[in-house]
Structure formats: C-alpha cells, structure tokens
C-alpha positions in Angstrom: -2.2 -59.0 1.3 -0.9 -55.8 1.5 -0.7 -53.6 -1.6 2.8 -52.5 -1.9 4.7 -49.3 -4.3 8.3 -49.4 -4.4 9.2 -45.4 -5.2 12.9 -46.2 -7.0 14.2 -49.0 -9.1 17.7 -49.0 -7.7 19.8 -51.7 -6.2 17.7 -51.0 -3.1 14.4 -51.2 -4.5 15.2 -54.2 -6.0 17.2 -56.2 -3.5 13.1 -55.1 -1.6 10.9 -56.6 -4.7 13.3 -59.9 -5.2 13.4 -60.5 -1.5 9.2 -60.0 -1.2 8.4 -62.2 -4.1 10.8 -64.5 -2.6 9.3 -64.5 0.6 5.8 -65.7 -1.5 4.4 -61.8 -1.5 2.1 -62.4 -4.7 3.2 -60.2 -7.8 0.2 -58.0 -8.5 0.1 -56.6 -5.1 4.0 -55.4 -6.4 4.3 -52.0 -8.4 7.4 -50.4 -9.1 8.3 -46.4 -9.9 11.2 -46.2 -12.6 11.8 -43.1 -14.0 14.9 -44.5 -16.3 12.6 -46.6 -19.7 15.2 -49.1 -19.4 15.6 -49.9 -16.6 11.4 -50.1 -16.0 11.9 -52.9 -18.8 15.1 -54.5 -17.3 12.5 -54.8 -13.7 10.0 -55.9 -15.9 11.5 -58.6 -17.5 13.4 -60.3 -14.4 10.6 -60.2 -12.1 6.7 -59.6 -13.9 6.0 -56.8 -12.1 4.1 -53.8 -13.4 6.5 -50.5 -14.2 4.7 -47.0 -13.5 4.9 -43.4 -12.5 5.0 -42.6 -8.7 2.0 -40.9 -8.6 0.3 -44.0 -10.4 2.2 -46.5 -8.2 1.3 -45.0 -5.0 -2.6 -44.9 -5.9 -4.6 -47.4 -3.6 -1.1 -48.9 -2.1 -1.0 -49.8 1.4 2.7 -48.9 1.7 4.6 -46.2 -0.4 8.3 -47.1 -0.2 10.5 -44.4 -0.9 14.1 -45.9 -2.5 15.3 -43.0 -4.5 18.7 -41.3 -3.8 18.0 -38.9 -1.3 18.7 -35.7 -3.7 15.8 -37.4 -5.8 13.3 -37.3 -2.8 11.6 -34.4 -3.2 10.9 -34.2 -6.6 9.3 -38.0 -6.1 7.6 -37.0 -3.3 5.7 -34.5 -5.3 4.6 -37.1 -7.9 3.3 -39.5 -5.1 1.2 -35.9 -3.3 -0.7 -36.0 -6.5 -3.0 -38.8 -5.4 -5.3 -38.6 -3.1 -3.1 -40.5 0.0 -4.9 -41.0 3.2 -3.1 -42.0 6.7 -7.1 -42.5 8.1 -7.0 -46.6 6.1 -3.7 -47.5 7.4 -1.7 -46.1 4.1 1.8 -45.2 5.6 5.3 -44.0 4.0 8.4 -46.2 4.6 11.5 -44.0 3.8 14.8 -46.0 3.0 16.6 -43.1 1.7 19.5 -41.5 3.5 19.3 -38.5 6.1 16.1 -37.7 5.4 14.2 -37.1 8.9 10.3 -38.2 9.0 9.4 -34.6 10.2 10.2 -33.7 5.8 7.7 -36.1 5.0 5.1 -34.9 8.0 5.2 -31.6 6.9 4.5 -32.7 3.2 1.7 -35.0 3.8 -1.4 -35.0 5.3 -1.5 -34.6 8.9 -1.3 -36.9 10.9 0.1 -39.5 8.0 2.5 -41.9 9.3 6.0 -41.9 7.8 8.4 -45.0 9.1 12.6 -44.0 8.6 14.6 -47.1 7.8 18.2 -47.2 7.6 18.8 -50.7 5.0 22.3 -52.0 4.3 23.8 -53.4 1.6 23.6 -56.9 2.4 20.2 -56.6 1.8 21.1 -57.4 -2.1 21.7 -60.8 -1.1 18.8 -61.4 2.0 21.3 -60.9 4.7 21.3 -57.1 5.5 20.0 -55.4 9.0 17.3 -52.6 8.4 17.0 -50.7 11.3 13.4 -48.7 11.6 12.6 -45.4 13.3 9.0 -44.7 13.7 7.5 -41.0 13.4 5.0 -39.6 15.0 1.6 -40.5 13.6 3.6 -44.7 14.1 0.9 -46.7 15.1 1.9 -50.4 16.7 0.5 -52.3 14.0 2.0 -49.9 11.1 5.6 -50.9 12.9 4.9 -54.6 12.5 3.9 -54.4 9.2 6.9 -52.8 8.0 9.0 -55.1 10.3 7.2 -58.0 8.1 7.9 -56.0 4.8 11.8 -56.1 5.3 12.4 -59.1 6.9 12.5 -60.5 3.3 15.6 -59.1 3.3 17.0 -59.7 6.2 17.0 -58.8 10.1 15.2 -55.9 11.5 15.5 -53.5 14.5 13.5 -50.9 16.0 15.5 -47.6 17.3 14.5 -44.3 18.1 15.2 -41.8 15.9 17.5 -39.7 17.5 19.4 -42.3 17.1 19.5 -43.2 13.4 22.8 -40.9 13.1 24.6 -43.3 15.5 22.5 -46.6 13.0 23.6 -45.0 10.2 28.1 -44.9 11.2 27.1 -48.7 12.9 25.3 -50.8 10.0 24.8 -48.3 6.7 28.2 -47.6 6.2 29.4 -50.5 7.7 29.4 -53.1 5.2 32.0 -50.9 3.6 34.4 -51.2 6.6 34.6 -54.8 6.4 35.7 -54.9 2.5 38.3 -52.2 3.3 39.2 -55.1 6.2 39.2 -57.3 3.6 40.9 -55.7 0.7 43.7 -55.0 3.2 44.2 -58.5 4.6 44.5 -59.8 0.8 47.0 -57.6 -0.3 48.7 -58.3 2.7 48.1 -61.9 1.9 49.6 -61.0 -1.7 52.3 -59.6 -0.2 53.4 -62.9 2.1 53.8 -64.7 -0.9 50.1 -65.7 -1.9 48.1 -65.4 -5.4 45.2 -63.4 -5.0 42.9 -65.5 -5.9 44.4 -67.8 -2.9 44.0 -64.8 -0.7 40.8 -63.9 -1.8 39.1 -67.0 -1.2 41.0 -67.5 2.3 40.0 -63.8 3.7 36.1 -64.0 1.5 35.4 -67.6 3.7 37.3 -66.7 6.5 34.8 -63.7 7.1 31.5 -65.9 6.0 33.1 -68.5 8.7 33.6 -65.7 11.7 30.2 -64.2 10.9 28.5 -67.3 11.3 30.3 -68.1 14.6 29.2 -64.7 16.0 25.8 -65.2 14.9 25.0 -68.3 15.6 27.8 -69.3 19.0 25.7 -67.1 21.2 29.5 -65.9 22.4 30.9 -62.2 22.3 33.0 -60.8 19.6 35.5 -60.4 23.0 35.2 -64.1 23.6 35.4 -65.7 19.9 38.9 -63.3 19.9 40.0 -64.7 23.1 39.4 -68.4 21.7 41.1 -67.8 19.3 44.0 -65.9 20.8 46.6 -68.2 22.5 49.1 -66.9 24.9 52.4 -65.6 23.1 51.1 -67.5 19.3 50.9 -66.2 16.0 47.6 -64.5 16.6 48.6 -62.6 19.7 51.2 -61.0 17.9 49.3 -60.1 15.5 46.8 -58.6 17.5 49.6 -56.8 19.7 50.9 -55.1 16.4 46.5 -53.9 15.3 46.6 -52.8 19.0 49.8 -50.7 18.7 48.8 -49.0 16.0 45.6 -47.4 16.6 42.9 -49.9 15.5 40.0 -49.4 17.7 41.1 -45.3 18.0 40.8 -45.4 14.2 37.6 -47.1 14.2 35.9 -45.1 17.1 37.0 -41.9 14.9 35.6 -43.1 11.7 32.2 -43.9 13.0 32.1 -40.4 14.7 32.6 -38.4 11.4 30.2 -40.8 9.9 27.5 -40.2 12.8 28.5 -36.4 12.3 27.7 -36.2 8.7 24.4 -38.2 8.5 23.6 -35.1 10.7 24.6 -33.1 8.8 22.5 -34.7 5.9 19.5 -34.7 7.5 20.0 -30.7 8.8 20.2 -29.5 4.8 17.2 -31.6 4.6 15.2 -29.7 7.1 
C-alpha cells in the first residue's frame, strides 16, 4: 500500500485521513504531522493514526500531502526538507494549500521532484468534495493516477492545466460559500414571508440537496432543469424574472471574476 504523510491536521487534513480510512486504507500506512499538542491528541484518539513532526512524517512516505494554511507552507516545507527526499523512487508532494504554485515547491525540493497542486473544497469534509488536480513539470501519468486514487476517497476528481487553477478556485474552491449565501438569503426570505426559521431552513436545505442530486444524476443541463420547473406565467417564472431583472447573472460573473483575480494575486506573492 502507498504510505501517505499528511502535513497539517486541520479540517482538510482530517477529512482526507477520515476518507482514506473509510476507503480501506490501512492506518499503519498513514501518518500525520500536527504541531498543536491538543489537536494531535484529538486526531490520534479519533483515528488511531501516528501523529508526529513534519520531518518524521515525510521520511519514507510515498506521498507527502501539504495540508497546512498557505502562510505556513514555507515553514512546513523547510521541516520536510530536513529529511532525504527522493523523487527518483516515485516519492511526490501533493499541495492542498490555496494560491501556492507548483514552481514554489519545485525550486525548494530536489531537482525533478514531482509536485501536484490541488484545489479542494470543503464538501470533502462529508465525502462530497471536488478536488481539482494540476500537475507540475515533473509529474508522470502514474503520479497523477496515484493522487487521483487518494483524493477520490473524499469526492470527485478533475484534472486541469495549472493555468486554469485560479478559475477553478473561483468556481469550486470558493463555490460552497456562494451556495451557503444563497441558502442563507432564501431562509431569511422564508422567515420574512411568515415561516419559522426551522421550517424555512429544512425546506431550503432539502431543496438544495434534491436539486443538486437531479443535476448530478439526471443527465440534463442546469438550463434544461430550470426550464422544466418554470411554467410560463407561473410562480417560478415570476421569481426568475425578478432575479434576472436584479442582475443575478452579472453579480455571479463579477463575483467569480473577483475571486479569480484574488487567487492570481495570492499566487504572485509566493513566487
């Protein structure tokens, strides 16, 4: 089995550990690096994994997953680099840190070391995430398939060129927050229309869950499904007309464009 070192025991790191274990990965082949003692104890108790330092975790690992916050990457990578890393034996690094390009790692790791950049999203915490992979210069097909197998334990996996990662960040990386905002607005509107907050919340959440399932499984596009609900002259048509009049599409385009620009800015500051 592949030995995986997860550097960082936060929510994303924990989600990956949980997903790997549920997918049948042996606990003996997982190791976690976590600097906060209380959190380290919590992870060890919950998953029976060995929790240690970044350098110890990386030593002998086949896959090193960088799951720390972007601001902590350089310090964690310095610790990891204290051990003898070897890209020649198919050891590779997977970065889940937003805004950090593969070139940042490639210039600090042994020559030719393979790096795969990943933009995950928070639904991986419930096994329903989408992880978008962008291979670095030295990544081979077998490296990419290995990472795909690891991350498929917490949701779907998509591969894009690194040049598209900023757009991916805007769409799926930040995307859950847009849906949560829409849910929040719909719940507040339901309360304003006379429903209790509990009832409005239940209706909105299940409507979102069911609508996502239809979009995922029906084979029909979002446009087709939306049209099927929108009877001419009906209640949905009245609501859609008002949303369009208030500039919904423009607002979303502007929002995603702003997220893409900010993602590119964050990447530039690390180079």
